C-alpha positions as CSV (number, residue, x, y, z in Angstrom):
1,X,85.5,-10.2,-82.9
2,X,87.1,-12.0,-85.3
3,X,87.1,-11.6,-89.3
4,X,84.4,-14.1,-89.4
5,X,80.6,-12.6,-88.5
6,X,79.9,-15.8,-86.4
7,X,83.0,-16.4,-84.4
8,X,84.8,-14.6,-81.2
9,X,88.0,-15.1,-79.8
10,X,87.3,-16.3,-76.7
11,X,88.9,-17.5,-73.2
12,X,88.3,-19.0,-70.0
13,X,87.5,-16.5,-67.3
14,X,85.9,-13.7,-69.7
15,X,82.4,-15.5,-68.7
16,X,80.9,-16.6,-65.4
17,X,79.3,-19.9,-63.6
18,X,77.4,-22.3,-66.1
19,X,78.7,-20.5,-69.0
20,X,82.4,-20.6,-68.5
21,X,82.3,-24.4,-67.2
22,X,80.7,-25.2,-70.8
23,X,83.2,-23.5,-72.7
24,X,85.2,-25.7,-74.5
25,X,88.4,-26.2,-74.5
26,X,89.8,-24.0,-76.9
27,X,93.6,-23.8,-75.7
28,X,95.0,-27.1,-74.7
29,X,99.1,-27.9,-74.2
30,X,99.6,-31.0,-75.4
31,X,103.1,-33.1,-76.1
32,X,102.9,-32.0,-79.5
33,X,102.3,-28.2,-78.6
34,X,99.4,-26.0,-77.8
35,X,96.6,-26.5,-79.5
36,X,94.6,-23.4,-80.8
37,X,91.1,-24.7,-81.4
38,X,87.8,-23.1,-82.8
39,X,84.4,-24.9,-81.2
40,X,80.7,-24.5,-81.3
41,X,79.3,-22.8,-78.2
42,X,77.2,-24.6,-76.4
43,X,73.6,-22.8,-76.3
44,X,74.4,-21.5,-72.5
45,X,77.4,-20.2,-73.3
46,X,76.1,-18.5,-76.1
47,X,73.6,-16.8,-74.5
48,X,76.4,-15.6,-72.4
49,X,78.6,-14.2,-75.2
50,X,75.7,-12.6,-76.5
51,X,74.9,-10.6,-73.5
52,X,78.5,-9.6,-72.9
53,X,78.7,-8.4,-76.2
54,X,75.5,-6.1,-75.8
55,X,77.3,-4.7,-72.7
56,X,80.6,-4.3,-74.1
57,X,79.3,-2.0,-77.0
58,X,78.9,-5.3,-79.7
59,X,75.4,-5.8,-79.1
60,X,74.7,-5.1,-83.3
61,X,77.0,-8.1,-84.2
62,X,75.8,-10.5,-81.0
63,X,73.0,-12.6,-82.6
64,X,75.2,-13.9,-85.2
65,X,77.7,-15.2,-82.9
66,X,77.9,-19.1,-82.6
67,X,81.3,-19.9,-82.9
68,X,84.5,-19.3,-80.9
69,X,88.4,-19.3,-81.6
70,X,91.6,-19.2,-79.7
71,X,94.0,-16.8,-79.7
72,X,97.6,-15.8,-78.0
73,X,99.2,-12.5,-77.8
74,X,101.9,-10.3,-76.4
75,X,99.3,-7.2,-76.4
76,X,99.8,-6.4,-72.5
77,X,103.4,-7.6,-72.2
78,X,105.9,-7.3,-75.5
79,X,106.1,-5.0,-78.3
80,X,109.3,-4.2,-80.2
81,X,110.2,-2.7,-83.7
82,X,112.6,-4.7,-85.9
83,X,113.8,-8.0,-85.2
84,X,113.1,-11.7,-86.2
85,X,110.0,-13.5,-85.5
86,X,109.6,-17.6,-85.7
87,X,106.6,-19.8,-85.3
88,X,107.0,-23.7,-85.7
89,X,103.4,-24.6,-86.2
90,X,100.9,-27.5,-88.1
91,X,98.0,-26.2,-89.7
92,X,94.2,-27.6,-89.3
93,X,92.5,-29.2,-92.5
94,X,89.0,-28.0,-93.7
95,X,87.5,-25.1,-95.3
96,X,86.7,-22.6,-92.8
97,X,89.9,-22.6,-90.9
98,X,92.0,-19.5,-91.3
99,X,95.0,-19.6,-88.6
100,X,97.4,-17.0,-88.6
101,X,101.0,-15.8,-86.8
102,X,101.2,-12.1,-87.6
103,X,102.4,-8.7,-85.7
104,X,100.5,-5.6,-85.6
105,X,100.7,-2.0,-84.4
106,X,101.2,-1.4,-80.6
107,X,99.7,1.7,-80.5
108,X,95.9,2.9,-81.3
109,X,94.9,2.5,-85.1
110,X,95.3,0.0,-87.9
111,X,97.6,-0.6,-90.0
112,X,100.6,-1.4,-89.7
113,X,100.5,-5.0,-89.5
114,X,103.3,-7.9,-90.8
115,X,101.7,-11.4,-91.7
116,X,104.1,-13.9,-91.0
117,X,101.9,-16.7,-92.0
118,X,98.4,-16.9,-92.6
119,X,96.8,-20.5,-94.0
120,X,93.7,-21.9,-95.1
121,X,92.2,-25.2,-94.0
122,X,92.8,-28.0,-97.0
123,X,89.3,-29.4,-98.4
124,X,88.2,-32.9,-96.1
125,X,87.0,-34.6,-99.3
126,X,88.2,-33.0,-102.3
127,X,90.4,-30.1,-102.9
128,X,90.4,-26.3,-102.9
129,X,92.9,-23.6,-104.8
130,X,94.3,-23.1,-101.3
131,X,95.7,-26.7,-100.3
132,X,98.6,-26.3,-99.1
133,X,99.4,-22.7,-99.6
134,X,99.9,-20.4,-96.9
135,X,99.8,-16.4,-97.4
136,X,102.4,-13.6,-96.4
137,X,102.0,-9.7,-96.5
138,X,102.8,-6.6,-95.0
139,X,100.0,-3.8,-94.5
140,X,100.4,0.2,-94.1
141,X,98.7,3.4,-94.9
142,X,99.5,7.4,-94.7
143,X,98.9,7.9,-90.9
144,X,101.0,8.0,-88.4
145,X,100.6,7.5,-84.7
146,X,99.1,10.9,-84.2
147,X,96.4,9.8,-87.5
148,X,97.8,12.3,-89.4
149,X,98.9,12.0,-93.0
150,X,102.9,11.8,-93.0
151,X,103.5,8.4,-94.5
152,X,104.7,8.0,-98.1
153,X,102.6,5.2,-99.4
154,X,103.4,5.6,-103.1
155,X,105.8,2.9,-102.8
156,X,106.6,0.0,-105.4
157,X,108.4,-3.3,-104.3
158,X,111.6,-3.7,-106.3
159,X,112.0,-7.3,-104.9
160,X,109.0,-8.5,-106.9
161,X,109.3,-10.9,-109.1
162,X,107.0,-9.7,-111.9
163,X,106.3,-6.0,-112.8
164,X,102.5,-6.7,-111.8
165,X,103.2,-7.4,-108.3
166,X,106.0,-4.5,-107.7
167,X,102.9,-1.8,-107.0
168,X,101.0,-2.5,-103.7
169,X,97.3,-3.5,-103.6
170,X,94.5,-0.6,-102.2
171,X,91.4,-0.9,-100.8
172,X,89.3,2.2,-98.7
173,X,88.7,1.3,-95.2
174,X,86.6,3.9,-93.5
175,X,88.1,6.9,-94.0
176,X,92.0,6.1,-95.1
177,X,93.1,4.1,-97.9
178,X,94.9,0.5,-96.8
179,X,98.0,-0.6,-98.8
180,X,99.3,-4.4,-98.6
181,X,102.1,-6.4,-100.4
182,X,101.6,-9.9,-100.5
183,X,102.6,-13.5,-101.8
184,X,100.5,-16.2,-102.1
185,X,103.2,-19.4,-101.1
186,X,102.4,-22.7,-102.7
187,X,104.3,-25.1,-99.8
188,X,102.9,-28.4,-102.0
189,X,104.5,-27.2,-105.7
190,X,107.5,-25.1,-104.4
191,X,108.8,-27.3,-101.4
192,X,106.8,-30.4,-102.0
193,X,105.6,-29.6,-98.0
194,X,102.6,-30.4,-96.1
195,X,101.7,-27.7,-93.6
196,X,98.8,-30.0,-92.6
197,X,100.3,-33.4,-91.6
198,X,104.2,-32.2,-90.7
199,X,105.3,-29.0,-88.4
200,X,106.9,-26.2,-90.6
201,X,108.9,-23.3,-89.3
202,X,107.7,-19.6,-90.9
203,X,110.0,-16.5,-89.5
204,X,110.5,-13.2,-90.8
205,X,113.1,-11.0,-90.9
206,X,111.9,-6.9,-90.0
207,X,114.8,-4.6,-90.3
208,X,114.7,-0.4,-90.8
209,X,115.2,-1.7,-94.7
210,X,113.4,-4.6,-95.4
211,X,110.7,-7.3,-94.3
212,X,112.2,-10.6,-95.5
213,X,110.1,-13.9,-95.0
214,X,111.2,-17.5,-94.5
215,X,110.1,-21.2,-94.7
216,X,111.1,-24.2,-94.3
217,X,111.3,-27.9,-92.4
218,X,113.2,-26.3,-89.3
219,X,115.4,-23.3,-89.0
220,X,118.0,-24.9,-90.5
221,X,116.3,-25.4,-93.9
222,X,114.7,-22.0,-93.7
223,X,114.7,-20.4,-97.7
224,X,113.6,-16.7,-98.6
225,X,110.1,-16.9,-100.1
226,X,109.2,-13.3,-100.0
227,X,111.0,-9.9,-99.7
228,X,109.3,-6.3,-99.5
229,X,111.1,-2.9,-98.5
230,X,110.1,-1.6,-95.1
231,X,107.0,1.2,-95.5
232,X,107.2,4.5,-93.6
233,X,104.3,3.5,-91.7
234,X,106.1,0.4,-90.4
235,X,108.6,1.5,-88.1
236,X,106.7,1.4,-84.6
237,X,106.2,-1.3,-82.3
238,X,104.3,-4.5,-83.1
239,X,102.9,-7.0,-80.8
240,X,102.6,-10.7,-81.5
241,X,99.2,-12.8,-82.1
242,X,99.3,-16.2,-82.9
243,X,95.4,-17.2,-83.5
244,X,92.7,-19.9,-84.9
245,X,89.8,-18.5,-87.1
246,X,86.4,-19.8,-88.4
247,X,84.2,-18.8,-90.9
248,X,80.9,-20.7,-90.7
249,X,79.1,-19.1,-93.3
250,X,79.3,-16.2,-95.8
251,X,82.1,-15.4,-98.3
252,X,84.5,-17.9,-100.3
253,X,85.8,-19.8,-97.4
254,X,82.8,-21.5,-95.6
255,X,82.6,-25.0,-94.7
256,X,79.8,-26.9,-96.3
257,X,77.2,-27.9,-93.6
258,X,77.5,-31.3,-92.9
259,X,81.4,-30.9,-92.5
260,X,81.3,-28.7,-89.7
261,X,81.7,-31.1,-87.2
262,X,84.7,-32.4,-88.6
263,X,86.2,-29.0,-89.6
264,X,85.8,-28.3,-86.1
265,X,87.2,-31.9,-84.4
266,X,89.6,-30.9,-81.5
267,X,92.2,-33.0,-82.5
268,X,92.1,-30.7,-86.0
269,X,94.0,-27.7,-84.5
270,X,96.6,-25.1,-85.0
271,X,99.3,-26.7,-83.2
272,X,102.1,-24.0,-82.3
273,X,105.5,-25.8,-80.7
274,X,107.1,-22.8,-80.4
275,X,107.6,-18.9,-81.1
276,X,110.5,-17.1,-81.0
277,X,111.1,-13.7,-81.0
278,X,114.8,-12.0,-81.2
279,X,115.4,-8.1,-81.1
280,X,118.2,-6.4,-82.9
281,X,121.0,-5.4,-80.7
282,X,121.1,-1.6,-80.5
283,X,123.2,0.5,-82.9
284,X,124.5,2.9,-80.1
285,X,127.1,1.6,-77.5
286,X,127.8,3.2,-74.5
287,X,130.1,2.6,-72.1
288,X,130.6,4.2,-68.8
289,X,134.5,3.3,-68.2
290,X,134.7,6.3,-71.1
291,X,132.9,8.8,-69.1
292,X,130.1,8.7,-71.3
293,X,126.2,9.1,-70.2
294,X,123.8,6.3,-70.6
295,X,121.1,8.9,-70.9
296,X,120.4,8.6,-74.9
297,X,116.8,8.6,-76.1
298,X,117.9,6.5,-79.2
299,X,118.0,2.7,-78.5
300,X,121.2,1.8,-76.6
301,X,123.5,-0.6,-75.1
302,X,124.8,0.4,-71.8
303,X,128.2,-1.2,-70.2
304,X,128.6,0.0,-66.5
305,X,132.1,0.1,-64.5
306,X,133.3,-2.3,-62.1
307,X,132.2,0.6,-59.3
308,X,129.2,1.9,-58.1
309,X,127.1,3.6,-61.1
310,X,124.0,5.5,-61.4
311,X,122.3,4.4,-65.2
312,X,119.6,6.4,-66.5
313,X,118.8,5.2,-70.1
314,X,116.0,7.9,-71.8
315,X,113.3,6.4,-74.0
316,X,114.9,3.8,-76.8
317,X,114.7,0.1,-76.4
318,X,118.2,-0.2,-73.9
319,X,119.8,-3.3,-72.9
320,X,122.2,-2.5,-69.6
321,X,124.7,-4.9,-68.7
322,X,126.0,-4.5,-65.0
323,X,128.7,-6.4,-63.7
324,X,129.8,-5.1,-60.2
325,X,129.5,-2.3,-57.9
326,X,126.2,-1.3,-56.1
327,X,124.4,0.1,-59.4
328,X,121.1,2.2,-59.9
329,X,119.3,1.9,-62.8
330,X,116.4,4.9,-63.1
331,X,113.7,3.6,-65.5
332,X,110.8,5.8,-66.8
333,X,108.0,4.2,-68.3
334,X,107.8,4.6,-72.4
335,X,107.0,2.3,-75.4
336,X,110.0,0.7,-75.6
337,X,111.0,-2.4,-73.2
338,X,113.9,-2.7,-71.2
339,X,116.6,-5.5,-70.4
340,X,119.1,-5.5,-67.8
341,X,121.7,-8.3,-67.4
342,X,123.8,-8.8,-64.3
343,X,120.8,-7.7,-61.9
344,X,122.2,-8.0,-58.1
345,X,120.9,-8.1,-54.6
346,X,122.5,-4.9,-54.0
347,X,121.4,-3.3,-56.9
348,X,118.2,-0.7,-57.2
349,X,115.9,0.2,-60.2
350,X,114.1,3.4,-60.0
351,X,110.7,2.8,-61.6
352,X,109.2,6.5,-62.5
353,X,105.9,6.7,-64.2
354,X,104.6,2.9,-63.8
355,X,101.4,1.7,-62.6
356,X,102.9,0.7,-59.1
357,X,101.6,2.4,-56.2
358,X,104.9,0.5,-54.5
359,X,107.7,-1.6,-54.5
360,X,105.1,-4.4,-53.1
361,X,103.0,-4.3,-56.0
362,X,105.8,-4.2,-57.9
363,X,107.2,-7.4,-56.5
364,X,103.4,-8.6,-57.3
365,X,104.3,-8.7,-60.8
366,X,107.5,-10.2,-61.3
367,X,106.9,-12.9,-63.2
368,X,109.5,-16.1,-64.2
369,X,109.9,-16.7,-68.1
370,X,112.9,-19.6,-68.6
371,X,115.9,-18.5,-67.2
372,X,114.6,-14.7,-67.1
373,X,112.4,-12.3,-64.7
374,X,109.8,-10.2,-66.2
375,X,108.2,-7.4,-64.9
376,X,105.4,-6.5,-67.4
377,X,103.6,-3.1,-66.7
378,X,100.6,-3.7,-69.4
379,X,99.3,-1.8,-71.8
380,X,97.8,2.0,-71.7
381,X,96.0,0.9,-73.8
382,X,98.5,0.4,-76.3
383,X,102.3,0.2,-76.3
384,X,102.9,-2.7,-73.9
385,X,106.0,-2.6,-71.7
386,X,107.8,-4.6,-69.9
387,X,111.6,-5.0,-67.7
388,X,113.4,-8.1,-68.5
389,X,115.8,-9.3,-66.0
390,X,118.4,-11.7,-67.5
391,X,119.4,-15.1,-65.8
392,X,117.9,-14.9,-62.4
393,X,114.9,-15.8,-60.2
394,X,111.9,-14.0,-58.8
395,X,113.1,-15.5,-55.2
396,X,116.0,-13.3,-55.7
397,X,114.5,-9.7,-55.6
398,X,113.7,-8.2,-52.4
399,X,111.3,-5.0,-51.8
400,X,114.2,-2.7,-51.4
401,X,115.5,-2.9,-55.1
402,X,112.4,-1.2,-56.5
403,X,111.9,2.6,-55.5
404,X,108.8,3.6,-56.7
405,X,108.5,7.4,-58.1
406,X,105.5,9.2,-59.2
407,X,103.7,6.7,-60.7
408,X,100.9,6.5,-63.5
409,X,97.7,4.4,-63.5
410,X,96.8,2.2,-66.5
411,X,94.0,3.9,-68.4
412,X,92.0,0.4,-67.0
413,X,88.4,2.9,-68.5
414,X,89.7,2.4,-72.0
415,X,91.3,-0.9,-71.6
416,X,88.4,-3.0,-70.3
417,X,85.2,-3.5,-72.2
418,X,83.1,-4.2,-68.9
419,X,83.9,-0.9,-67.3
420,X,82.2,2.3,-67.7
421,X,82.8,4.7,-70.7
422,X,82.1,8.1,-68.2
423,X,82.5,9.1,-65.0
424,X,79.8,8.2,-62.2
425,X,77.9,11.3,-61.1
426,X,75.9,11.7,-57.7
427,X,72.2,11.1,-60.2
428,X,70.3,10.2,-56.8
429,X,71.4,13.5,-54.9
430,X,72.6,11.6,-51.3
431,X,75.6,13.5,-51.5
432,X,78.1,10.4,-51.9
433,X,79.3,8.4,-54.5
434,X,80.7,4.9,-53.8
435,X,81.5,2.2,-56.0
436,X,80.7,-1.5,-56.5
437,X,83.5,-2.3,-58.9
438,X,87.8,-2.5,-58.2
439,X,88.1,1.1,-59.4
440,X,86.1,4.1,-59.2
441,X,85.7,6.7,-61.9
442,X,83.7,9.8,-60.4
443,X,82.7,13.4,-61.4
444,X,81.3,15.5,-58.7
445,X,79.0,17.1,-61.9
446,X,79.7,20.9,-60.9
447,X,77.9,20.0,-56.8
448,X,79.6,19.5,-54.1
449,X,79.9,15.9,-53.3
450,X,81.7,13.2,-50.8
451,X,83.6,10.7,-53.3
452,X,84.6,7.7,-51.5
453,X,87.9,5.8,-53.2
454,X,88.3,1.7,-53.6
455,X,91.4,-0.5,-53.0
456,X,92.3,0.2,-56.4
457,X,93.1,2.9,-59.1
458,X,90.4,5.5,-59.1
459,X,90.2,8.5,-61.1
460,X,88.3,12.0,-60.1
461,X,87.0,14.6,-61.9
462,X,86.4,17.8,-59.7
463,X,84.6,21.0,-60.3
464,X,83.3,21.7,-57.2
465,X,85.6,23.8,-54.4
466,X,83.6,22.0,-51.6
467,X,84.1,18.4,-53.0
468,X,85.6,16.1,-50.7
469,X,87.8,12.7,-51.8
470,X,88.3,10.4,-49.4
471,X,90.8,8.0,-50.7
472,X,92.2,4.7,-48.8
473,X,96.2,4.9,-48.1
474,X,96.5,1.2,-50.0
475,X,94.3,2.6,-52.9
476,X,96.4,2.0,-55.7
477,X,97.8,4.4,-57.9
478,X,94.8,7.3,-58.1
479,X,94.7,10.7,-60.1
480,X,92.3,13.4,-60.1
481,X,91.6,15.9,-62.7
482,X,90.9,19.3,-61.4
483,X,89.3,22.2,-62.9
484,X,89.6,24.7,-59.9
485,X,92.3,25.3,-57.5
486,X,93.6,22.9,-55.4
487,X,96.1,21.2,-53.1
488,X,96.0,17.7,-54.3
489,X,94.6,15.3,-51.4
490,X,95.9,12.8,-49.5
491,X,96.6,9.4,-51.2
492,X,96.2,11.1,-54.9
493,X,99.3,10.5,-56.7
494,X,98.7,11.8,-60.2
495,X,96.8,15.4,-60.0
496,X,96.2,17.1,-63.9
497,X,94.9,20.6,-64.3
498,X,92.2,21.2,-66.9
499,X,91.3,24.4,-66.7
500,X,92.8,27.7,-67.5
501,X,94.2,30.2,-64.4
502,X,93.8,27.8,-62.0
503,X,96.7,26.6,-59.4
504,X,97.4,22.8,-58.8
505,X,99.4,22.4,-55.5
506,X,101.1,19.3,-54.7
507,X,100.3,17.6,-51.2
508,X,103.0,16.9,-48.7
509,X,103.9,13.7,-49.2
510,X,104.6,14.5,-53.0
511,X,102.3,14.9,-56.2
512,X,103.1,14.2,-60.1
513,X,101.7,17.4,-61.6
514,X,101.0,17.9,-64.9
515,X,98.6,20.2,-67.4
516,X,96.4,19.8,-70.5
517,X,96.1,23.5,-70.8
518,X,98.1,26.5,-71.1
519,X,97.7,29.4,-68.3
520,X,98.2,27.2,-65.1
521,X,100.3,27.1,-62.4
522,X,101.6,24.3,-60.8
523,X,102.9,24.4,-57.2
524,X,105.6,22.2,-55.7
525,X,105.3,21.4,-51.5
526,X,107.5,19.8,-49.6
527,X,107.5,16.3,-50.4
528,X,109.3,15.2,-53.8
529,X,107.2,16.5,-56.8
530,X,107.4,16.0,-60.3
531,X,106.4,18.5,-62.8
532,X,105.3,17.9,-66.2
533,X,104.8,20.3,-69.2
534,X,103.9,20.3,-72.7
535,X,105.8,22.1,-74.6
536,X,103.4,23.6,-76.9
537,X,101.6,24.8,-73.9
538,X,102.5,28.5,-73.2
539,X,102.4,30.4,-70.0
540,X,102.5,27.6,-67.6
541,X,104.2,28.4,-64.5
542,X,105.9,26.2,-61.8
543,X,106.6,27.6,-58.8
544,X,109.2,26.2,-56.2
545,X,109.5,27.0,-52.7
546,X,111.5,25.9,-49.5
547,X,111.8,23.1,-48.8
548,X,111.0,21.3,-51.9
549,X,113.1,18.1,-51.6
550,X,114.0,16.2,-54.7
551,X,111.9,18.0,-56.9
552,X,112.1,17.4,-61.2
553,X,110.6,19.4,-63.8
554,X,110.2,17.7,-67.4
555,X,109.2,19.7,-70.5
556,X,110.4,23.0,-69.7
557,X,111.1,25.3,-72.3
558,X,110.7,29.2,-73.4
559,X,106.7,29.1,-73.2
560,X,107.0,28.5,-69.6
561,X,108.1,30.3,-66.3
562,X,110.1,29.2,-63.4
563,X,108.9,31.5,-59.9
564,X,110.8,31.0,-56.9
565,X,109.5,32.1,-53.7
566,X,110.5,35.1,-51.7
567,X,112.5,32.9,-49.2
568,X,114.3,30.6,-52.0
569,X,115.3,33.5,-54.0
570,X,116.8,35.3,-50.9
571,X,119.5,32.4,-51.4
572,X,120.3,32.6,-55.0
573,X,124.2,33.4,-54.3
574,X,124.2,29.8,-52.3
575,X,122.5,27.9,-55.4
576,X,124.9,25.1,-56.7
577,X,124.1,24.2,-60.6
578,X,125.4,20.1,-61.2
579,X,125.1,18.5,-64.7
580,X,123.4,15.2,-64.5
581,X,122.4,12.5,-67.6
582,X,118.8,13.7,-67.3
583,X,120.0,17.5,-67.6
584,X,120.5,20.2,-65.1
585,X,120.4,20.2,-61.0
586,X,119.9,23.6,-59.0
587,X,121.2,22.3,-55.5
588,X,119.3,25.0,-53.5
589,X,120.6,23.0,-49.7
590,X,121.6,19.7,-49.0
591,X,118.2,18.6,-48.9
592,X,116.4,20.8,-51.3
593,X,117.0,20.5,-55.1
594,X,115.3,20.8,-58.8
595,X,116.4,18.8,-61.4
596,X,115.4,20.5,-64.9
597,X,115.6,17.7,-67.6
598,X,117.2,18.3,-71.1
599,X,118.6,21.6,-70.0
600,X,122.3,22.4,-69.9
601,X,123.6,24.6,-67.1
602,X,124.2,27.7,-69.5
603,X,120.9,27.9,-70.9
604,X,119.3,27.0,-67.8
605,X,120.8,30.0,-66.1
606,X,119.7,32.5,-69.0
607,X,116.2,31.0,-68.7
608,X,116.3,31.8,-64.7
609,X,117.9,35.2,-64.8
610,X,121.0,33.9,-63.5
611,X,123.8,34.3,-66.5
């Protein structure tokens, strides 16, 4: 839905058959730039849109929709905190048109928002008060990423020209109050500029201290038009949107009925020539040649040595420079993107927690973007994550360069509106669950059932010990949520305990084991296992046995217990402890070890009774 009651954002491929064929072109590449358009929906397309909206929980608004608008967004590919954001564009004429270039929160919930430019179509036959003006704004509220009211909102804008504009506007939105600083810029009066006939450059520089808006004929002539402090709410990653919008009826910005066709003329478009995004270089510089470790949860810029390096940056926005040797980059998926330069044919990147079942599936996602290669991993449903390999080509990569470990599927059930919002159960009592779609979400509902997986990423909710899971070998990244004692079935990569008192045991091939409740046991097997523990859950036990391969423990703390089998305890005198970038590694034998993240040697020895 757009902000206008009668229009939706739409693109080809959402609908099917004749409805899609009849949809007017809303995104049109031309010699002038990309045309973003609004259009009246043909009857067959309108009917399909109404049906789609009913199927996706938007039925109450469906019958009002008669128009569609174009949008481009990085919601699935790129979000960043701070930086320079620029668009070169020309705006459409006509009341009802309301295009914008803006940033919005990459996680769940709104605000924050930064409106780089929001313009109004000029009157066709007579001027309006909005002619040749555009809006800039910053929206914020008291809620943080966890929806708790921790942000300060009683702030003023010390850069405001007038005292009355120093206090943010406020408006009640649902159960919260939304605030905004804004300024309406008169492009004609202040700059003698016509934003409908000519292309202009609109930009914002967002930093931890301030948000500065710019306008000019081109980048060289940019002038500051507005500045605000950066509110507490505006320090998280945001993604980009450029969209047209059309208000047909209602409100102050609706066109006259006899002018609608002229307002919607395909050549009267929001034309985008370019969008430029630049990130701020991380302040923390790490040189491995100085003996430093790259494992740092701040945003960092990492410089390798000329030899063979293992580089494992933490959770921040990290830029890694490779210059020589055979390097291994260890990445764990987070809400911040990664940039790697100098990645060569002898280098390897380990992808942990990414939605890839294999190196082949990672290869399929590689995308050439200008001189660089992007590895986009989507949003889940927020925080899109992408790895950028600078100055290379897709053809330069081979599968052996990707080491995929302990993958996590994207939550398709929250992202895709057409997917069911609840698990499928055995309503026909035939004892079998099958899915007609590319992925499946099943529950046994407390009764034994055979669950048949798909070629996609499946989710299984199991509460009965006699339930059987039949998951294909090449079936995507799959997860099981268990309320019973269980050995993770074959071909299931991730398992989550959801009932107190149960034991979850890894599959022989290795598993990612997690828990959402206290008082559970996570037990390793002969493969490489990852144990993920929430620090606020008490009495979570992790049990290690031989052979254990190369296991890893994340989130371990005083609330948890680390248990070793009798056979493993008998070898304690032979254990070796080694500092690694992520924490401490206990080496049981040449083939078996456990890496405990975030804990030093002495502290770990005390926690396991070896001090």
